TIRO-2110 file (N, C-alpha, C; in Angstrom, 1 decimal):
// TIRO-2110
-42.8, -32.2, 34.3, N, 1, A
-41.8, -31.8, 35.0, CA, 1, A
-40.4, -31.7, 34.2, C, 1, A
-39.8, -30.7, 34.2, N, 2, A
-38.5, -30.5, 33.3, CA, 2, A
-37.4, -31.4, 34.2, C, 2, A
-36.8, -32.1, 33.2, N, 3, A
-35.6, -33.0, 33.7, CA, 3, A
-34.4, -32.4, 33.3, C, 3, A
-34.2, -31.6, 32.3, N, 4, A
-33.1, -30.8, 31.7, CA, 4, A
-33.5, -29.6, 31.4, C, 4, A
-32.7, -28.5, 32.0, N, 5, A
-33.1, -27.1, 31.6, CA, 5, A
-32.0, -26.4, 30.8, C, 5, A
-32.4, -25.5, 29.8, N, 6, A
-31.2, -24.8, 29.1, CA, 6, A
-30.4, -24.1, 30.0, C, 6, A
-29.1, -24.0, 29.5, N, 7, A
-28.0, -23.1, 30.2, CA, 7, A
-27.6, -21.9, 29.4, C, 7, A
-27.2, -20.7, 30.2, N, 8, A
-26.8, -19.7, 29.4, CA, 8, A
-25.6, -19.8, 28.6, C, 8, A
-25.5, -19.1, 27.4, N, 9, A
-24.4, -19.3, 26.6, CA, 9, A
-23.9, -18.1, 26.2, C, 9, A
-22.6, -18.0, 25.9, N, 10, A
-21.9, -16.9, 25.1, CA, 10, A
-21.1, -17.5, 24.0, C, 10, A
-21.6, -17.0, 22.7, N, 11, A
-21.0, -17.7, 21.6, CA, 11, A
-20.7, -16.5, 20.8, C, 11, A
-19.7, -16.7, 19.7, N, 12, A
-19.4, -15.8, 18.7, CA, 12, A
-20.2, -15.9, 17.5, C, 12, A
-20.6, -14.9, 17.0, N, 13, A
-21.3, -14.6, 15.7, CA, 13, A
-20.9, -15.7, 14.7, C, 13, A
-21.8, -16.2, 14.0, N, 14, A
-21.7, -17.2, 12.9, CA, 14, A
-21.3, -18.6, 13.5, C, 14, A
-21.3, -18.8, 14.9, N, 15, A
-21.1, -20.2, 15.3, CA, 15, A
-22.4, -20.9, 15.9, C, 15, A
-22.4, -22.0, 16.2, N, 16, A
-23.5, -22.6, 16.7, CA, 16, A
-23.9, -22.5, 18.1, C, 16, A
-25.2, -22.2, 18.4, N, 17, A
-25.7, -22.3, 19.7, CA, 17, A
-26.6, -23.4, 19.9, C, 17, A
-26.6, -24.2, 21.0, N, 18, A
-27.4, -25.3, 21.2, CA, 18, A
-27.9, -25.2, 22.6, C, 18, A
-29.3, -25.4, 22.8, N, 19, A
-30.0, -25.4, 23.9, CA, 19, A
-30.7, -26.8, 24.1, C, 19, A
-30.6, -27.4, 25.3, N, 20, A
-31.2, -28.6, 25.7, CA, 20, A
-32.3, -28.5, 26.8, C, 20, A
-33.4, -29.2, 26.5, N, 21, A
-34.4, -29.3, 27.4, CA, 21, A
-35.2, -30.4, 27.4, C, 21, A
-35.5, -31.2, 28.4, N, 22, A
-36.4, -32.4, 28.3, CA, 22, A
-37.2, -32.4, 29.5, C, 22, A
-38.4, -33.2, 29.5, N, 23, A
-39.4, -33.2, 30.4, CA, 23, A
-39.9, -34.7, 30.5, C, 23, A
-40.4, -35.0, 31.7, N, 24, A
-41.3, -36.2, 31.7, CA, 24, A
-42.6, -35.8, 32.3, C, 24, A
-43.6, -36.8, 32.1, N, 25, A
-44.9, -36.7, 32.5, CA, 25, A
-45.9, -37.6, 31.7, C, 25, A
-47.0, -37.7, 32.2, N, 26, A
-48.0, -38.5, 31.7, CA, 26, A
-49.4, -37.7, 31.4, C, 26, A
-49.6, -37.4, 30.2, N, 27, A
-48.9, -37.8, 29.1, CA, 27, A
-47.6, -37.1, 28.8, C, 27, A
-46.8, -37.5, 27.9, N, 28, A
-45.5, -36.9, 27.7, CA, 28, A
-45.7, -35.5, 27.2, C, 28, A
-44.9, -34.5, 27.9, N, 29, A
-45.1, -33.2, 27.5, CA, 29, A
-44.6, -32.9, 26.3, C, 29, A
-45.0, -31.9, 25.5, N, 30, A
-44.7, -31.3, 24.2, CA, 30, A
-43.7, -30.0, 24.6, C, 30, A
-42.6, -30.0, 24.1, N, 31, A
-41.6, -29.0, 24.3, CA, 31, A
-41.5, -28.0, 23.2, C, 31, A
-41.6, -26.8, 23.5, N, 32, A
-41.6, -25.7, 22.5, CA, 32, A
-40.5, -24.7, 23.1, C, 32, A
-39.9, -24.2, 22.0, N, 33, A
-38.8, -23.2, 22.3, CA, 33, A
-39.3, -21.7, 21.9, C, 33, A
-39.3, -20.7, 22.6, N, 34, A
-39.8, -19.5, 22.5, CA, 34, A
-38.8, -18.4, 22.7, C, 34, A
-38.9, -17.3, 21.9, N, 35, A
-38.0, -16.2, 22.0, CA, 35, A
-38.9, -15.0, 21.5, C, 35, A
-38.9, -14.0, 22.5, N, 36, A
-39.7, -12.7, 22.2, CA, 36, A
-41.2, -13.1, 21.9, C, 36, A
-41.8, -14.2, 22.6, N, 37, A
-43.1, -14.3, 22.6, CA, 37, A
-43.5, -15.3, 21.3, C, 37, A
-42.6, -15.7, 20.5, N, 38, A
-42.8, -16.5, 19.3, CA, 38, A
-42.3, -17.7, 19.4, C, 38, A
-43.1, -18.8, 19.1, N, 39, A
-42.5, -20.1, 19.1, CA, 39, A
-41.4, -20.4, 17.9, C, 39, A
-40.4, -20.9, 18.3, N, 40, A
-39.3, -21.1, 17.4, CA, 40, A
-39.2, -22.4, 16.7, C, 40, A
-39.5, -23.4, 17.6, N, 41, A
-39.2, -24.8, 17.2, CA, 41, A
-39.9, -25.7, 18.3, C, 41, A
-40.3, -26.8, 18.0, N, 42, A
-40.7, -27.8, 19.0, CA, 42, A
-39.7, -29.0, 19.0, C, 42, A
-39.5, -29.6, 20.3, N, 43, A
-38.5, -30.6, 20.3, CA, 43, A
-37.5, -30.3, 21.5, C, 43, A
-36.7, -31.3, 22.0, N, 44, A
-35.9, -31.3, 23.0, CA, 44, A
-34.5, -30.4, 22.7, C, 44, A
-34.2, -30.1, 21.6, N, 45, A
-32.9, -29.5, 21.2, CA, 45, A
-33.4, -28.3, 20.3, C, 45, A
-32.8, -27.2, 20.7, N, 46, A
-32.8, -26.0, 19.7, CA, 46, A
-31.4, -25.7, 19.4, C, 46, A
-31.2, -25.8, 18.2, N, 47, A
-29.8, -25.5, 17.6, CA, 47, A
-29.7, -24.6, 16.5, C, 47, A
-29.0, -23.7, 16.4, N, 48, A
-29.0, -22.8, 15.2, CA, 48, A
-27.7, -22.0, 15.1, C, 48, A
-27.4, -21.5, 13.8, N, 49, A
-26.1, -20.6, 13.7, CA, 49, A
-26.5, -19.3, 14.2, C, 49, A
-25.9, -18.5, 14.9, N, 50, A
-26.2, -17.4, 15.5, CA, 50, A
-25.7, -16.1, 14.7, C, 50, A
-26.5, -15.0, 14.6, N, 51, A
-26.1, -13.7, 14.2, CA, 51, A
-26.4, -12.8, 15.4, C, 51, A
-25.7, -11.6, 15.1, N, 52, A
-25.5, -10.5, 16.2, CA, 52, A
-27.1, -10.1, 16.9, C, 52, A
-28.0, -10.3, 16.0, N, 53, A
-29.4, -10.0, 16.5, CA, 53, A
-30.1, -10.9, 17.3, C, 53, A
-29.5, -12.1, 17.6, N, 54, A
-30.2, -13.2, 18.3, CA, 54, A
-29.9, -13.3, 19.8, C, 54, A
-29.0, -12.3, 20.5, N, 55, A
-28.9, -12.2, 21.8, CA, 55, A
-30.3, -12.3, 22.5, C, 55, A
-30.5, -12.7, 23.6, N, 56, A
-31.6, -12.7, 24.4, CA, 56, A
-32.0, -13.9, 25.1, C, 56, A
-33.3, -13.9, 25.7, N, 57, A
-33.7, -14.9, 26.6, CA, 57, A
-34.5, -15.9, 25.7, C, 57, A
-34.2, -17.2, 25.8, N, 58, A
-34.8, -18.4, 25.1, CA, 58, A
-35.4, -19.1, 26.2, C, 58, A
-36.7, -19.5, 25.8, N, 59, A
-37.6, -20.1, 26.8, CA, 59, A
-37.9, -21.6, 26.4, C, 59, A
-37.8, -22.5, 27.3, N, 60, A
-38.3, -23.9, 27.0, CA, 60, A
-39.6, -24.1, 27.8, C, 60, A
-40.6, -24.4, 27.0, N, 61, A
-42.0, -24.7, 27.7, CA, 61, A
-42.4, -26.1, 27.4, C, 61, A
-42.7, -26.9, 28.6, N, 62, A
-43.2, -28.3, 28.4, CA, 62, A
-44.5, -28.2, 28.9, C, 62, A
-45.5, -28.7, 28.0, N, 63, A
-46.9, -28.8, 28.3, CA, 63, A
-47.5, -30.1, 28.0, C, 63, A
-48.2, -30.7, 28.9, N, 64, A
-48.7, -32.0, 28.8, CA, 64, A
-50.1, -32.0, 28.3, C, 64, A
-50.7, -30.9, 28.0, N, 65, A
-52.0, -30.8, 27.6, CA, 65, A
-53.2, -30.7, 28.7, C, 65, A
-52.6, -30.9, 29.9, N, 66, A
-53.6, -31.1, 31.0, CA, 66, A
-53.4, -29.9, 31.9, C, 66, A
-53.2, -28.7, 31.4, N, 67, A
-52.9, -27.5, 32.2, CA, 67, A
-51.7, -27.7, 33.1, C, 67, A
-50.7, -28.5, 32.7, N, 68, A
-49.5, -28.6, 33.4, CA, 68, A
-48.4, -28.2, 32.5, C, 68, A
-48.0, -27.0, 32.8, N, 69, A
-46.9, -26.4, 32.1, CA, 69, A
-45.6, -26.1, 33.0, C, 69, A
-44.6, -26.4, 32.4, N, 70, A
-43.3, -26.1, 33.1, CA, 70, A
-42.3, -25.3, 32.3, C, 70, A
-41.7, -24.3, 32.8, N, 71, A
-40.9, -23.4, 31.9, CA, 71, A
-39.6, -23.2, 32.4, C, 71, A
-38.6, -23.0, 31.7, N, 72, A
-37.2, -22.6, 32.1, CA, 72, A
-36.6, -21.7, 30.9, C, 72, A
-35.7, -20.9, 31.4, N, 73, A
-35.0, -20.0, 30.2, CA, 73, A
-33.6, -20.1, 30.4, C, 73, A
-32.9, -19.4, 29.4, N, 74, A
-31.4, -19.2, 29.3, CA, 74, A
-31.3, -18.0, 28.4, C, 74, A
-30.1, -17.4, 28.8, N, 75, A
-29.7, -16.1, 28.0, CA, 75, A
-28.7, -16.6, 27.0, C, 75, A
-28.9, -16.0, 25.7, N, 76, A
-27.8, -16.2, 24.9, CA, 76, A
-27.2, -14.8, 24.5, C, 76, A
-25.7, -14.8, 24.7, N, 77, A
-25.0, -13.6, 24.4, CA, 77, A
-24.2, -13.8, 23.2, C, 77, A
-24.5, -13.1, 22.1, N, 78, A
-23.7, -13.2, 20.9, CA, 78, A
-22.6, -12.1, 20.8, C, 78, A
-21.4, -12.5, 20.6, N, 79, A
-20.3, -11.8, 20.4, CA, 79, A
-20.0, -11.5, 19.0, C, 79, A
-19.8, -10.2, 18.6, N, 80, A
-19.6, -9.8, 17.3, CA, 80, A
-18.2, -10.4, 16.9, C, 80, A
-18.2, -10.8, 15.7, N, 81, A
-16.8, -11.6, 15.2, CA, 81, A
-15.9, -10.5, 14.8, C, 81, A
-16.4, -9.2, 14.4, N, 82, A
-15.5, -8.2, 14.0, CA, 82, A
-14.8, -7.3, 15.1, C, 82, A
-13.5, -7.1, 15.0, N, 83, A
-12.8, -6.3, 16.0, CA, 83, A
-12.2, -5.2, 15.2, C, 83, A
-12.3, -4.0, 15.8, N, 84, A
-11.8, -2.8, 15.3, CA, 84, A
-10.8, -2.1, 16.1, C, 84, A
-9.6, -1.9, 15.5, N, 85, A
-8.6, -1.2, 16.3, CA, 85, A
-8.9, 0.0, 17.0, C, 85, A
-8.4, 0.2, 18.2, N, 86, A
-8.7, 1.4, 18.9, CA, 86, A
-7.3, 1.7, 19.5, C, 86, A
-6.7, 2.9, 19.2, N, 87, A
-5.5, 3.3, 19.6, CA, 87, A
-5.6, 4.0, 21.0, C, 87, A
-4.7, 3.7, 21.8, N, 88, A
-4.6, 4.5, 23.1, CA, 88, A
-3.2, 5.1, 23.3, C, 88, A
-3.2, 6.1, 24.0, N, 89, A
-2.0, 6.7, 24.2, CA, 89, A
-1.7, 6.9, 25.7, C, 89, A
-0.6, 6.5, 26.2, N, 90, A
-0.4, 6.6, 27.8, CA, 90, A
0.5, 7.7, 28.0, C, 90, A
0.0, 8.8, 28.5, N, 91, A
0.6, 10.2, 28.6, CA, 91, A
1.9, 10.1, 29.4, C, 91, A
1.8, 9.4, 30.6, N, 92, A
2.9, 9.2, 31.6, CA, 92, A
4.0, 8.5, 30.9, C, 92, A
3.8, 7.5, 30.3, N, 93, A
4.9, 6.8, 29.5, CA, 93, A
5.3, 7.1, 28.3, C, 93, A
4.5, 8.1, 27.7, N, 94, A
4.8, 8.6, 26.4, CA, 94, A
4.9, 7.4, 25.3, C, 94, A
4.0, 6.4, 25.4, N, 95, A
4.0, 5.4, 24.6, CA, 95, A
2.6, 5.2, 23.9, C, 95, A
2.5, 4.6, 22.8, N, 96, A
1.2, 4.4, 22.1, CA, 96, A
1.0, 2.9, 22.3, C, 96, A
-0.2, 2.4, 22.6, N, 97, A
-0.5, 1.0, 22.7, CA, 97, A
-1.8, 0.8, 21.8, C, 97, A
-1.6, -0.4, 21.2, N, 98, A
-2.7, -0.8, 20.4, CA, 98, A
-3.6, -1.6, 21.2, C, 98, A
-4.9, -1.5, 21.0, N, 99, A
-5.7, -2.6, 21.7, CA, 99, A
-6.9, -2.6, 20.8, C, 99, A
-7.9, -3.6, 21.1, N, 100, A
-9.0, -3.8, 20.3, CA, 100, A
-10.3, -3.8, 21.2, C, 100, A
-11.3, -3.3, 20.6, N, 101, A
-12.6, -3.4, 21.3, CA, 101, A
-13.7, -4.2, 20.5, C, 101, A
-14.6, -5.0, 21.1, N, 102, A
-15.6, -5.6, 20.5, CA, 102, A
-16.7, -4.6, 20.2, C, 102, A
-17.4, -4.7, 19.0, N, 103, A
-18.5, -3.8, 18.8, CA, 103, A
-19.7, -4.6, 18.8, C, 103, A
END
């Protein structure tokens, strides 16, 4: 049974993401972290420096070896660290405004 489940996160590229998951049971469950069907790591904490290709769903899976599996997931949204200028022009005010958009 999961006692701590991972939470959704939004982080900027090149910063750290950290997910937590814990479980109790007899025998003590093994915790695996899974993304896109691939096991990433075993253990209670999944921590890594993110890049823009790592957005997505991360799964915590606790298995005690006796056909008792409990799963939970969280979504990681990675914000690109680069911002590019985007000029806009407001016709009715006849003014130019500078703004930025995330890519």
